[in-house]
KELUM-97933 format. One record per residue (C-alpha): z, x, y. Coordinates in pm, whole numbers, always signed. Layout:
<node><up>Z</up><east>X</east><north>Y</north></node>
...
This chain:
<node><up>-1893</up><east>+1584</east><north>-756</north></node>
<node><up>-1879</up><east>+1210</east><north>-699</north></node>
<node><up>-1691</up><east>+995</east><north>-946</north></node>
<node><up>-1881</up><east>+694</east><north>-1085</north></node>
<node><up>-1674</up><east>+378</east><north>-1130</north></node>
<node><up>-1822</up><east>+91</east><north>-1332</north></node>
<node><up>-1733</up><east>-271</east><north>-1256</north></node>
<node><up>-1859</up><east>-546</east><north>-1489</north></node>
<node><up>-1867</up><east>-863</east><north>-1282</north></node>
<node><up>-1872</up><east>-1231</east><north>-1366</north></node>
<node><up>-1689</up><east>-1540</east><north>-1248</north></node>
<node><up>-1587</up><east>-1657</east><north>-907</north></node>
<node><up>-1587</up><east>-1431</east><north>-604</north></node>
<node><up>-1462</up><east>-1564</east><north>-276</north></node>
<node><up>-1619</up><east>-1443</east><north>+46</north></node>
<node><up>-1500</up><east>-1633</east><north>+351</north></node>
<node><up>-1773</up><east>-1797</east><north>+556</north></node>
<node><up>-1934</up><east>-1561</east><north>+804</north></node>
<node><up>-1985</up><east>-1184</east><north>+796</north></node>
<node><up>-1637</up><east>-1060</east><north>+868</north></node>
<node><up>-1360</up><east>-1172</east><north>+631</north></node>
<node><up>-1304</up><east>-1111</east><north>+261</north></node>
<node><up>-1066</up><east>-1360</east><north>+99</north></node>
<node><up>-839</up><east>-1292</east><north>-194</north></node>
<node><up>-961</up><east>-1379</east><north>-543</north></node>
<node><up>-892</up><east>-1736</east><north>-639</north></node>
<node><up>-876</up><east>-1875</east><north>-283</north></node>
<node><up>-1079</up><east>-2187</east><north>-216</north></node>
<node><up>-1405</up><east>-2139</east><north>-26</north></node>
<node><up>-1423</up><east>-2414</east><north>+236</north></node>
<node><up>-1753</up><east>-2595</east><north>+271</north></node>
<node><up>-1909</up><east>-2448</east><north>-44</north></node>
<node><up>-2260</up><east>-2583</east><north>-96</north></node>
<node><up>-2329</up><east>-2454</east><north>-448</north></node>
<node><up>-2133</up><east>-2506</east><north>-768</north></node>
<node><up>-1957</up><east>-2195</east><north>-893</north></node>
<node><up>-1907</up><east>-2091</east><north>-1252</north></node>
<node><up>-1582</up><east>-1963</east><north>-1396</north></node>
<node><up>-1659</up><east>-1697</east><north>-1654</north></node>
<node><up>-1461</up><east>-1407</east><north>-1802</north></node>
<node><up>-1477</up><east>-1078</east><north>-1617</north></node>
<node><up>-1428</up><east>-725</east><north>-1745</north></node>
<node><up>-1356</up><east>-418</east><north>-1539</north></node>
<node><up>-1409</up><east>-56</east><north>-1635</north></node>
<node><up>-1189</up><east>+88</east><north>-1502</north></node>
<node><up>-951</up><east>-198</east><north>-1429</north></node>
<node><up>-901</up><east>-320</east><north>-1073</north></node>
<node><up>-617</up><east>-158</east><north>-877</north></node>
<node><up>-744</up><east>+194</east><north>-947</north></node>
<node><up>-802</up><east>+456</east><north>-679</north></node>
<node><up>-1124</up><east>+556</east><north>-503</north></node>
<node><up>-1237</up><east>+798</east><north>-235</north></node>
<node><up>-1520</up><east>+789</east><north>+17</north></node>
<node><up>-1847</up><east>+871</east><north>-156</north></node>
<node><up>-1746</up><east>+733</east><north>-496</north></node>
<node><up>-2011</up><east>+514</east><north>-661</north></node>
<node><up>-1904</up><east>+170</east><north>-786</north></node>
<node><up>-2145</up><east>+16</east><north>-1035</north></node>
<node><up>-2140</up><east>-353</east><north>-1123</north></node>
<node><up>-2305</up><east>-578</east><north>-1381</north></node>
<node><up>-2320</up><east>-956</east><north>-1379</north></node>
<node><up>-2295</up><east>-1161</east><north>-1698</north></node>
<node><up>-2629</up><east>-1330</east><north>-1616</north></node>
<node><up>-2950</up><east>-1232</east><north>-1438</north></node>
<node><up>-2908</up><east>-1267</east><north>-1061</north></node>
<node><up>-3099</up><east>-1205</east><north>-740</north></node>
<node><up>-3007</up><east>-1174</east><north>-372</north></node>
<node><up>-2714</up><east>-945</east><north>-455</north></node>
<node><up>-2488</up><east>-862</east><north>-160</north></node>
<node><up>-2173</up><east>-652</east><north>-141</north></node>
<node><up>-1898</up><east>-628</east><north>+121</north></node>
<node><up>-1623</up><east>-369</east><north>+165</north></node>
<node><up>-1306</up><east>-392</east><north>+372</north></node>
<node><up>-958</up><east>-256</east><north>+403</north></node>
<node><up>-746</up><east>-557</east><north>+303</north></node>
<node><up>-686</up><east>-786</east><north>+600</north></node>
<node><up>-955</up><east>-629</east><north>+820</north></node>
<node><up>-1318</up><east>-724</east><north>+898</north></node>
<node><up>-1564</up><east>-652</east><north>+619</north></node>
<node><up>-1884</up><east>-450</east><north>+632</north></node>
<node><up>-2190</up><east>-515</east><north>+421</north></node>
<node><up>-2292</up><east>-230</east><north>+191</north></node>
<node><up>-2642</up><east>-131</east><north>+77</north></node>
<node><up>-2689</up><east>-225</east><north>-289</north></node>
<node><up>-2885</up><east>-2</east><north>-525</north></node>
<node><up>-3037</up><east>-208</east><north>-807</north></node>
<node><up>-2982</up><east>-91</east><north>-1161</north></node>
<node><up>-3300</up><east>+49</east><north>-1314</north></node>
<node><up>-3472</up><east>-200</east><north>-1545</north></node>
<node><up>-3197</up><east>-460</east><north>-1514</north></node>
<node><up>-3154</up><east>-783</east><north>-1322</north></node>
<node><up>-2782</up><east>-806</east><north>-1380</north></node>
<node><up>-2633</up><east>-521</east><north>-1184</north></node>
<node><up>-2644</up><east>-243</east><north>-932</north></node>
<node><up>-2419</up><east>-4</east><north>-747</north></node>
<node><up>-2270</up><east>+68</east><north>-406</north></node>
<node><up>-2124</up><east>+380</east><north>-250</north></node>
<node><up>-1770</up><east>+357</east><north>-116</north></node>
<node><up>-1789</up><east>+425</east><north>+259</north></node>
<node><up>-1560</up><east>+679</east><north>+424</north></node>
<node><up>-1293</up><east>+685</east><north>+543</north></node>
<node><up>-1081</up><east>+541</east><north>+262</north></node>
<node><up>-718</up><east>+545</east><north>+371</north></node>
<node><up>-492</up><east>+706</east><north>+109</north></node>
<node><up>-262</up><east>+462</east><north>-64</north></node>
<node><up>-398</up><east>+158</east><north>+122</north></node>
<node><up>-568</up><east>-141</east><north>-47</north></node>
<node><up>-943</up><east>-187</east><north>+3</north></node>
<node><up>-1144</up><east>-486</east><north>-112</north></node>
<node><up>-1493</up><east>-493</east><north>-265</north></node>
<node><up>-1675</up><east>-828</east><north>-282</north></node>
<node><up>-1996</up><east>-870</east><north>-482</north></node>
<node><up>-2213</up><east>-1182</east><north>-500</north></node>
<node><up>-2535</up><east>-1271</east><north>-680</north></node>
<node><up>-2737</up><east>-1593</east><north>-727</north></node>
<node><up>-2861</up><east>-1710</east><north>-1068</north></node>
<node><up>-3211</up><east>-1857</east><north>-1113</north></node>
<node><up>-3064</up><east>-2209</east><north>-1118</north></node>
<node><up>-2886</up><east>-2156</east><north>-785</north></node>
<node><up>-2532</up><east>-2080</east><north>-894</north></node>
<node><up>-2329</up><east>-1811</east><north>-723</north></node>
<node><up>-2152</up><east>-1550</east><north>-935</north></node>
<node><up>-1881</up><east>-1388</east><north>-723</north></node>
<node><up>-1591</up><east>-1149</east><north>-766</north></node>
<node><up>-1341</up><east>-966</east><north>-547</north></node>
<node><up>-1173</up><east>-648</east><north>-670</north></node>
<node><up>-912</up><east>-433</east><north>-502</north></node>
<node><up>-900</up><east>-53</east><north>-501</north></node>
<node><up>-654</up><east>+188</east><north>-343</north></node>
<node><up>-738</up><east>+502</east><north>-152</north></node>
<node><up>-675</up><east>+813</east><north>-357</north></node>
<node><up>-353</up><east>+992</east><north>-273</north></node>
<node><up>-355</up><east>+1368</east><north>-319</north></node>
<node><up>-52</up><east>+1593</east><north>-316</north></node>
<node><up>+39</up><east>+1960</east><north>-303</north></node>
<node><up>+364</up><east>+2156</east><north>-343</north></node>
<node><up>+582</up><east>+2164</east><north>-34</north></node>
<node><up>+678</up><east>+2512</east><north>+83</north></node>
<node><up>+1017</up><east>+2430</east><north>+232</north></node>
<node><up>+1336</up><east>+2281</east><north>+91</north></node>
<node><up>+1366</up><east>+2148</east><north>-266</north></node>
<node><up>+1067</up><east>+2149</east><north>-501</north></node>
<node><up>+864</up><east>+1849</east><north>-388</north></node>
<node><up>+507</up><east>+1725</east><north>-384</north></node>
<node><up>+384</up><east>+1611</east><north>-43</north></node>
<node><up>+105</up><east>+1362</east><north>+24</north></node>
<node><up>-179</up><east>+1547</east><north>+193</north></node>
<node><up>-365</up><east>+1443</east><north>+506</north></node>
<node><up>-267</up><east>+1290</east><north>+840</north></node>
<node><up>-271</up><east>+935</east><north>+969</north></node>
<node><up>-360</up><east>+817</east><north>+1317</north></node>
<node><up>-68</up><east>+772</east><north>+1554</north></node>
<node><up>+63</up><east>+420</east><north>+1503</north></node>
<node><up>+229</up><east>+231</east><north>+1787</north></node>
<node><up>+175</up><east>+166</east><north>+2158</north></node>
<node><up>+465</up><east>+346</east><north>+2320</north></node>
<node><up>+794</up><east>+527</east><north>+2284</north></node>
<node><up>+881</up><east>+859</east><north>+2129</north></node>
<node><up>+652</up><east>+993</east><north>+1857</north></node>
<node><up>+818</up><east>+1057</east><north>+1521</north></node>
<node><up>+622</up><east>+1243</east><north>+1255</north></node>
<node><up>+696</up><east>+1201</east><north>+886</north></node>
<node><up>+591</up><east>+1313</east><north>+541</north></node>
<node><up>+566</up><east>+1120</east><north>+212</north></node>
<node><up>+706</up><east>+1330</east><north>-73</north></node>
<node><up>+834</up><east>+1306</east><north>-429</north></node>
<node><up>+1052</up><east>+1543</east><north>-623</north></node>
<node><up>+812</up><east>+1770</east><north>-809</north></node>
<node><up>+926</up><east>+1644</east><north>-1149</north></node>
<node><up>+831</up><east>+1285</east><north>-1060</north></node>
<node><up>+508</up><east>+1351</east><north>-873</north></node>
<node><up>+340</up><east>+1080</east><north>-1081</north></node>
<node><up>+528</up><east>+840</east><north>-851</north></node>
<node><up>+347</up><east>+968</east><north>-539</north></node>
<node><up>+67</up><east>+709</east><north>-545</north></node>
<node><up>+305</up><east>+415</east><north>-575</north></node>
<node><up>+545</up><east>+556</east><north>-316</north></node>
<node><up>+260</up><east>+602</east><north>-70</north></node>
<node><up>+133</up><east>+248</east><north>-120</north></node>
<node><up>+471</up><east>+79</east><north>-78</north></node>
<node><up>+616</up><east>+306</east><north>+191</north></node>
<node><up>+306</up><east>+304</east><north>+410</north></node>
<node><up>+272</up><east>-71</east><north>+373</north></node>
<node><up>+624</up><east>-99</east><north>+514</north></node>
<node><up>+600</up><east>+165</east><north>+786</north></node>
<node><up>+252</up><east>+80</east><north>+914</north></node>
<node><up>+299</up><east>-297</east><north>+946</north></node>
<node><up>+203</up><east>-356</east><north>+1308</north></node>
<node><up>+368</up><east>-699</east><north>+1339</north></node>
<node><up>+701</up><east>-643</east><north>+1163</north></node>
<node><up>+743</up><east>-265</east><north>+1134</north></node>
<node><up>+908</up><east>-8</east><north>+1360</north></node>
<node><up>+606</up><east>+15</east><north>+1594</north></node>
<node><up>+580</up><east>-360</east><north>+1660</north></node>
<node><up>+775</up><east>-367</east><north>+1990</north></node>
<node><up>+642</up><east>-52</east><north>+2155</north></node>
<node><up>+967</up><east>+142</east><north>+2116</north></node>
<node><up>+840</up><east>+396</east><north>+1863</north></node>
<node><up>+521</up><east>+570</east><north>+1763</north></node>
<node><up>+490</up><east>+719</east><north>+1416</north></node>
<node><up>+242</up><east>+947</east><north>+1242</north></node>
<node><up>+223</up><east>+1067</east><north>+884</north></node>
<node><up>+158</up><east>+1440</east><north>+850</north></node>
<node><up>+161</up><east>+1679</east><north>+555</north></node>
<node><up>+365</up><east>+1970</east><north>+691</north></node>
<node><up>+734</up><east>+1923</east><north>+601</north></node>
<node><up>+833</up><east>+2208</east><north>+833</north></node>
<node><up>+727</up><east>+2016</east><north>+1142</north></node>
<node><up>+809</up><east>+1660</east><north>+1030</north></node>
<node><up>+1086</up><east>+1468</east><north>+1205</north></node>
<node><up>+1148</up><east>+1261</east><north>+891</north></node>
<node><up>+1078</up><east>+1356</east><north>+530</north></node>
<node><up>+1055</up><east>+1040</east><north>+317</north></node>
<node><up>+1145</up><east>+1168</east><north>-30</north></node>
<node><up>+1164</up><east>+981</east><north>-361</north></node>
<node><up>+1385</up><east>+1178</east><north>-601</north></node>
<node><up>+1605</up><east>+1156</east><north>-905</north></node>
<node><up>+1971</up><east>+1066</east><north>-841</north></node>
<node><up>+2112</up><east>+1421</east><north>-881</north></node>
<node><up>+1882</up><east>+1560</east><north>-608</north></node>
<node><up>+1951</up><east>+1263</east><north>-381</north></node>
<node><up>+2325</up><east>+1320</east><north>-428</north></node>
<node><up>+2289</up><east>+1691</east><north>-347</north></node>
<node><up>+2092</up><east>+1619</east><north>-30</north></node>
<node><up>+2334</up><east>+1350</east><north>+81</north></node>
<node><up>+2635</up><east>+1576</east><north>+28</north></node>
<node><up>+2483</up><east>+1804</east><north>+292</north></node>
<node><up>+2563</up><east>+1525</east><north>+539</north></node>
<node><up>+2906</up><east>+1455</east><north>+391</north></node>
<node><up>+2788</up><east>+1142</east><north>+209</north></node>
<node><up>+2880</up><east>+1042</east><north>-147</north></node>
<node><up>+2594</up><east>+843</east><north>-299</north></node>
<node><up>+2735</up><east>+861</east><north>-652</north></node>
<node><up>+2398</up><east>+864</east><north>-826</north></node>
<node><up>+2350</up><east>+504</east><north>-716</north></node>
<node><up>+2226</up><east>+471</east><north>-359</north></node>
<node><up>+2006</up><east>+644</east><north>-101</north></node>
<node><up>+2078</up><east>+810</east><north>+234</north></node>
<node><up>+1955</up><east>+985</east><north>+546</north></node>
<node><up>+2088</up><east>+1340</east><north>+568</north></node>
<node><up>+1941</up><east>+1445</east><north>+901</north></node>
<node><up>+1612</up><east>+1564</east><north>+750</north></node>
<node><up>+1540</up><east>+1353</east><north>+441</north></node>
<node><up>+1520</up><east>+979</east><north>+401</north></node>
<node><up>+1626</up><east>+1041</east><north>+42</north></node>
<node><up>+1532</up><east>+744</east><north>-177</north></node>
<node><up>+1711</up><east>+712</east><north>-509</north></node>
<node><up>+1453</up><east>+683</east><north>-790</north></node>
<node><up>+1673</up><east>+448</east><north>-994</north></node>
<node><up>+1697</up><east>+204</east><north>-705</north></node>
<node><up>+1324</up><east>+238</east><north>-639</north></node>
<node><up>+1236</up><east>+149</east><north>-997</north></node>
<node><up>+1503</up><east>-112</east><north>-1079</north></node>
<node><up>+1582</up><east>-262</east><north>-738</north></node>
<node><up>+1899</up><east>-350</east><north>-553</north></node>
<node><up>+2245</up><east>-392</east><north>-700</north></node>
<node><up>+2244</up><east>-734</east><north>-532</north></node>
<node><up>+2014</up><east>-986</east><north>-703</north></node>
<node><up>+1923</up><east>-1171</east><north>-384</north></node>
<node><up>+1607</up><east>-982</east><north>-292</north></node>
<node><up>+1306</up><east>-1197</east><north>-380</north></node>
<node><up>+1111</up><east>-912</east><north>-537</north></node>
<node><up>+1113</up><east>-539</east><north>-602</north></node>
<node><up>+849</up><east>-505</east><north>-330</north></node>
<node><up>+1083</up><east>-670</east><north>-76</north></node>
<node><up>+1363</up><east>-432</east><north>-172</north></node>
<node><up>+1137</up><east>-128</east><north>-145</north></node>
<node><up>+1029</up><east>-244</east><north>+199</north></node>
<node><up>+1395</up><east>-270</east><north>+302</north></node>
<node><up>+1489</up><east>+66</east><north>+150</north></node>
<node><up>+1203</up><east>+248</east><north>+322</north></node>
<node><up>+1253</up><east>+88</east><north>+662</north></node>
<node><up>+1634</up><east>+121</east><north>+651</north></node>
<node><up>+1646</up><east>+492</east><north>+574</north></node>
<node><up>+1353</up><east>+557</east><north>+809</north></node>
<node><up>+1550</up><east>+374</east><north>+1078</north></node>
<node><up>+1828</up><east>+630</east><north>+1041</north></node>
<node><up>+1562</up><east>+894</east><north>+1099</north></node>
<node><up>+1485</up><east>+712</east><north>+1425</north></node>
<node><up>+1850</up><east>+784</east><north>+1516</north></node>
<node><up>+1976</up><east>+429</east><north>+1450</north></node>
<node><up>+2313</up><east>+350</east><north>+1298</north></node>
<node><up>+2439</up><east>+73</east><north>+1075</north></node>
<node><up>+2477</up><east>-290</east><north>+1180</north></node>
<node><up>+2655</up><east>-585</east><north>+1022</north></node>
<node><up>+2565</up><east>-945</east><north>+939</north></node>
<node><up>+2574</up><east>-1136</east><north>+1270</north></node>
<node><up>+2651</up><east>-1478</east><north>+1117</north></node>
<node><up>+2637</up><east>-1651</east><north>+783</north></node>
<node><up>+2285</up><east>-1757</east><north>+686</north></node>
<node><up>+2109</up><east>-1532</east><north>+936</north></node>
<node><up>+1857</up><east>-1268</east><north>+833</north></node>
<node><up>+2021</up><east>-933</east><north>+777</north></node>
<node><up>+1940</up><east>-675</east><north>+1045</north></node>
<node><up>+1729</up><east>-401</east><north>+891</north></node>
<node><up>+2005</up><east>-148</east><north>+962</north></node>
<node><up>+2260</up><east>-351</east><north>+767</north></node>
<node><up>+2340</up><east>-197</east><north>+428</north></node>
<node><up>+2190</up><east>-448</east><north>+181</north></node>
<node><up>+2164</up><east>-271</east><north>-154</north></node>
<node><up>+2503</up><east>-407</east><north>-264</north></node>
<node><up>+2475</up><east>-744</east><north>-88</north></node>
<node><up>+2431</up><east>-902</east><north>+254</north></node>
<node><up>+2780</up><east>-1036</east><north>+338</north></node>
<node><up>+2656</up><east>-1391</east><north>+387</north></node>
<node><up>+2324</up><east>-1302</east><north>+547</north></node>
<node><up>+1981</up><east>-1333</east><north>+386</north></node>
<node><up>+1789</up><east>-1028</east><north>+259</north></node>
<node><up>+1542</up><east>-875</east><north>+502</north></node>
<node><up>+1319</up><east>-571</east><north>+481</north></node>
<node><up>+1168</up><east>-567</east><north>+830</north></node>
<node><up>+1280</up><east>-424</east><north>+1165</north></node>
<node><up>+1120</up><east>-719</east><north>+1347</north></node>
<node><up>+1083</up><east>-1008</east><north>+1099</north></node>
<node><up>+862</up><east>-1295</east><north>+1200</north></node>
């Protein structure tokens, strides 16, 4: 059964000139010919929710409009125009069907535009995330593993397969873990695949994965790390030869060092650092004061004079 998602739309949408790019909400539209109104907008459900291919998104403008168009894109990629089904007996709305495939955990952008009788454009951009589904893992500790497989990412080098998992008791964290971890691991300019040394692929079989990315409570992380002779003390994360075991406290509250610019930057570092151990890489140190920390430098407690960095190949 398809889920029906309702979006009530008013205010300024931004669709970059031409048929290919969707801009973020609030960006200026260069060369705009028509005045745009700024009106309140309501969403039901709120933006940032999850969708799957085949879901129906309904929308309603605050005023009567014509010439309604809709565009859909994975964030940062070319957009595609969607057929719009007009709402029965109404001139203020319609619906579109989310096209497949929708990548689990990844942001996707829907842009809707309509023209009022006096020539004003009503526009809005909303972001949805691909639905992440999970199932119990059948090996190791009780975990929930993200289902499905990704394409192979990267141009060359050894292929490493990995899973995205949470401890079963915190499986409500799976969606957020997938979004942040895959954003870090699948970045083609700054991530591990950027230089052609590694190829990576997400799978959903922990028994055959080279790396199991696991978000877990501190006691389970400590138990897994002790298997490799490491004492994480309920505080930090580790690689134990199978698991990139991410400490839930660190994931939620951030680094012990206050120098990371945001929690997102720290999560990017934590994911890429422990994943790097899974790629068989060891620790490095700060090369000189003021430089960016190498990704394999331990940064949770500080950077020893370097600047925080979450990327294997920062630009």
